[in-house]
C-alpha positions, 0 to 999 in steps of 0.5 A: 451495447452494455452499460458496463464499461471496462475502465482498464481499457481507457486510453486516458488512464482514468480507469487506473486512477479509478482503481487506485481511488477504490483501493484508497477508499477501502484502506489499501495503499500501494507502497514501494517494495523497499523503503526509500531513504526518506521513509527510513529516516522518518521511521528511525526518528519516530521509532528511535531505532536504527535505519537497518532495523527500520528496513527489516521492520518494513520488510516484515510488515509487507510480508505479513500484509501479503499473507493477511486477510483484510476482513475482521479482526486482522485490520487495526483501526 
């Protein structure tokens, strides 16, 4: 029997939680494709911009993130 266990096959969902924990540890977050109303309201207040602009900025950031490398100078600290 192999020492390797396939966490994704775990019926309890522990494998999925482990995968999310790993993503979290390396700075990756799962976010909704479209911002929620609450997200837009907070973005609007913090950025002092209208909600539609917040939605456009959010979308642009997701597009850019999907095209960016996660190594080197591309990641802001």
